[in-house]
C-alpha positions in Angstrom: 85.6 71.2 87.3 86.8 72.9 84.1 89.4 71.3 81.9 91.1 68.1 82.9 94.6 68.3 84.1 96.8 67.9 81.0 100.7 67.9 81.8 101.8 67.6 78.3 104.7 69.8 77.4 104.3 69.5 73.6 101.4 68.7 71.3 101.5 67.2 67.6 101.1 69.6 64.7 97.9 69.5 62.9 98.3 68.9 59.1 102.0 70.2 59.3 101.3 73.3 61.2 101.2 74.2 64.8 97.6 73.9 66.3 96.1 76.0 69.3 98.6 74.3 71.5 102.1 73.2 70.5 104.5 74.0 73.4 103.4 74.5 77.0 105.7 77.6 77.5 103.3 79.5 75.3 99.9 78.1 76.4 98.4 74.9 77.6 94.8 73.5 77.8 94.7 73.4 81.7 96.3 77.1 81.8 94.0 78.5 79.3 90.9 77.1 81.2 92.1 78.5 84.4 92.7 81.8 82.7 89.2 82.1 81.2 87.8 81.5 84.6 89.9 84.3 86.1 89.3 86.8 83.4 85.5 86.2 83.8 85.8 87.2 87.4 87.8 90.2 86.7 86.0 91.4 83.4 89.2 91.0 81.1 91.5 88.8 79.5 93.6 87.1 82.3 97.2 85.4 82.2 98.6 82.9 84.8 102.1 83.1 86.2 104.2 80.8 88.4 103.7 83.6 91.4 102.4 86.8 92.3 106.1 88.3 92.0 106.2 86.5 88.4 103.2 88.5 87.5 104.7 92.0 88.7 108.1 91.4 87.0 106.2 90.6 83.7 104.3 93.8 84.1 107.4 96.0 84.8 109.4 94.1 82.1 106.6 94.8 79.5 105.5 98.6 80.5 108.5 100.1 81.8 111.9 101.3 79.7 115.4 102.1 81.4 115.2 105.4 83.3 111.4 105.0 83.8 110.0 105.6 87.3 107.3 103.6 89.2 105.1 105.3 91.6 104.3 102.8 94.5 101.7 103.0 97.1 103.3 103.6 100.7 102.6 100.6 102.9 101.9 98.2 100.0 103.3 94.7 99.9 107.0 95.0 100.8 108.0 92.7 98.1 107.0 95.0 95.4 109.8 97.6 96.7 112.3 94.9 97.2 112.0 93.8 93.5 111.8 97.4 92.1 115.1 98.2 94.0 116.7 95.0 92.7 115.8 96.1 89.2 117.5 99.5 89.8 120.7 98.2 87.9 118.5 97.8 84.9 117.4 101.6 85.1 114.1 101.2 87.1 113.3 104.0 89.4 110.8 104.0 92.2 109.3 106.7 94.3 106.6 105.8 97.0 103.3 108.0 97.4 100.3 108.2 99.5 97.9 106.2 97.7 94.9 107.8 99.3 95.9 110.8 97.3 96.9 111.3 93.6 100.1 110.0 92.3 103.0 112.2 91.6 103.1 113.8 88.1 106.4 112.7 86.6 106.2 108.9 86.7 105.8 106.4 84.1 103.8 103.6 85.9 101.6 103.5 88.9 101.3 100.5 91.2 98.7 100.7 93.9 97.2 97.9 96.3 93.7 97.6 97.3 94.0 97.2 100.3 97.6 97.8 101.0 99.2 94.7 102.8 99.7 95.1 105.8 98.6 98.9 106.5 95.3 98.2 104.8 94.7 101.6 103.3 92.6 101.7 100.1 93.6 103.7 97.1 92.1 106.6 95.3 91.4 104.8 92.1 89.8 107.8 90.6 92.7 109.9 91.0 95.1 107.2 90.0 93.1 106.7 86.7 93.1 110.2 85.9 97.0 110.3 85.7 98.4 109.5 82.2 100.7 106.6 83.4 99.3 103.2 83.3 97.8 102.2 86.5 98.2 98.6 87.8 96.1 97.6 90.9 97.2 94.5 93.2 93.8 93.6 94.3 95.2 90.3 96.0 93.4 90.9 99.3 90.1 92.5 97.8 89.8 89.5 95.3 87.5 90.3 92.2 84.4 89.6 94.3 85.0 92.7 96.2 86.8 94.9 93.7 87.4 94.7 90.0 90.1 97.4 89.2 89.5 97.3 85.6 86.0 99.0 86.2 87.6 102.0 88.0 90.1 103.0 85.2 93.0 100.7 86.0 94.9 99.1 83.0 95.9 95.9 84.8 94.3 94.0 87.8 97.0 91.9 89.4 96.5 89.2 92.1 98.9 86.7 94.1 96.6 83.7 93.4 98.5 81.8 95.9 96.3 83.8 98.5 92.4 83.7 98.5 91.9 82.7 94.8 93.4 79.5 95.4 92.8 79.4 99.0 94.3 76.3 100.3 98.1 77.0 100.9 99.1 74.3 98.3 100.1 76.2 95.4 102.0 79.5 94.2 100.6 81.5 91.6 100.0 85.2 90.0 97.5 86.7 87.8 97.2 89.8 85.5 93.9 90.7 83.9 93.5 93.6 81.4 90.8 94.7 79.0 93.3 95.6 76.4 93.8 92.7 74.2 97.0 94.4 72.6 98.3 94.9 76.1 97.5 91.4 76.9 99.4 90.0 74.0 102.2 92.1 75.0 102.4 90.5 78.6 101.8 87.3 77.0 105.0 87.6 74.8 107.0 88.8 77.8 105.8 85.7 79.7 106.7 83.3 76.9 110.0 84.7 76.1 111.1 84.9 79.8 109.5 81.6 80.5 107.4 83.0 83.5 104.9 80.3 82.7 102.7 78.5 85.4 102.5 74.8 85.0 99.3 72.7 84.3 99.3 71.5 88.0 99.4 75.2 89.2 96.4 75.9 86.9 94.5 73.2 87.9 94.8 74.0 91.6 94.0 77.7 91.0 90.9 76.6 89.1 89.9 74.2 91.9 90.0 77.0 94.5 87.8 79.4 92.4 84.9 76.9 92.7 84.7 77.5 96.6 86.0 81.3 96.6 82.7 82.8 97.0 81.9 80.8 100.0 85.1 80.9 101.6 85.4 84.6 101.4 81.8 85.2 102.9 82.7 83.0 105.9 86.2 84.8 106.4 84.7 88.3 106.2 82.1 87.3 108.8 84.5 86.0 111.2 87.0 88.9 110.6 84.3 91.4 111.3 83.6 89.6 114.7 87.4 89.6 115.5 87.9 93.2 114.6 85.0 94.3 117.1 86.6 92.4 119.9 90.2 93.5 119.1 89.2 97.1 119.2 88.0 96.8 122.8 90.9 94.6 123.9 93.1 96.7 126.4 96.4 95.2 124.9 95.5 96.4 121.5 96.4 99.9 120.3 95.4 100.1 116.8 93.1 97.7 114.7 93.0 98.1 111.0 90.3 96.6 108.9 89.1 98.0 105.5 85.4 96.7 105.8 86.1 93.8 103.4 88.1 90.5 103.1 89.9 88.3 105.4 92.8 90.4 106.4 93.1 92.3 109.7 96.3 94.0 111.2 96.6 95.3 114.6 99.2 96.9 116.8 100.3 95.8 120.4 102.7 97.9 122.6 106.0 97.0 120.6 108.1 94.4 119.1 108.7 92.4 122.1 104.9 92.2 122.8 104.1 91.3 119.3 106.7 88.3 119.5 104.8 87.0 122.9 101.5 87.1 120.9 103.0 85.1 118.0 104.4 82.4 120.4 101.3 82.5 122.5 98.7 81.3 119.7 97.9 77.8 119.5 94.9 77.4 117.0 96.2 80.2 114.8 99.1 79.4 113.1 102.3 81.6 113.4 103.3 81.5 109.8 103.6 83.7 106.7 101.2 84.3 103.8 97.5 84.8 103.9 94.2 84.0 102.2 94.0 80.2 103.1 91.4 78.1 104.9 93.8 78.3 108.1 94.2 81.3 110.1 97.7 82.9 110.3 99.3 85.6 112.4 102.7 87.1 112.0 104.7 90.0 113.2 105.6 91.8 110.2 108.4 94.0 111.4 110.9 91.2 110.8 110.4 91.6 107.2 109.6 95.2 106.7 111.6 96.9 109.3 110.7 100.4 110.3 108.1 100.9 107.3 105.5 99.6 109.7 105.0 99.8 113.4 107.1 97.4 115.6 104.2 96.0 117.3 102.1 95.4 114.1 100.5 91.7 113.7 99.0 90.6 110.5 96.1 88.1 111.0 94.7 86.2 108.0 91.4 84.9 109.0 90.6 81.4 107.9 87.6 79.2 108.2 87.8 78.1 111.8 85.0 78.6 114.5 85.4 82.2 115.3 84.8 81.6 118.9 87.7 79.4 118.9 90.0 81.9 117.0 88.9 84.7 119.6 89.6 82.4 122.7 93.2 81.7 121.0 93.8 85.4 120.5 92.3 86.5 123.7 94.7 84.0 125.5 97.7 85.1 123.5 97.1 88.7 124.1 97.3 88.1 127.9 101.1 87.8 127.1 101.5 91.0 125.2 
């Protein structure tokens, strides 16, 4: 299964000069093997990071200058906005926009998400790619099996590999992929200098997850479509969101109190954060995201359990909504 796990931090020079690997903060064999596999999936040059947020931070530090403005998709992962606001003291500005339409004119970097988590809108990638600013597409939920952003004019595809790429809830990691070798080298330099480097163990676990990605995602999608159909007709469910691909579903019940009762009512599905793993998880997102999303919104990450068992669990929990 790819390269063996090599936990070395340093390697001997060759004939008095650094070889391909000399110090793990720059590169290490297990990481490079994982990056080659990730790059093949997305059609570009991949870099691995110790988290998805580490990948986003590297992109912002590399592509933005003080006073620059990021156009951020409305309803995208809330952590992106929290990070950009945190970097405001370093001269980073942010404006949110409807990603189903064109980005605003006077921005220096565009960050969209396909689909947005948890509102599950899809970006107009053609409109974004027509903008002069670089476009970064967070395709964590879609995965490279359902969307390859570089084929749609994006400069960078970004993933939280913690989610479906690794898929087993036992590793935290992030990925960037670009076709531009010069841009890849700039990102690599930032990663190396800032020490935003994933360990060999992280790389090995992500590479392991890629071995089963295709079969896991197919099973998750099949179950998600079954659950969406049934949720749509349930009397306690007011809105169902599903983009037609992947494993993530969100649906609204009456209010925050009802959402809390559903959270506490599930037995098979885990009431936990994160997504994309083999075990199904459900969470009311308002506790984290506040008024940017409906108070009754529940995010459901569909795992590999029996779909009838999952529906029975949802149905009994929804009776308490």
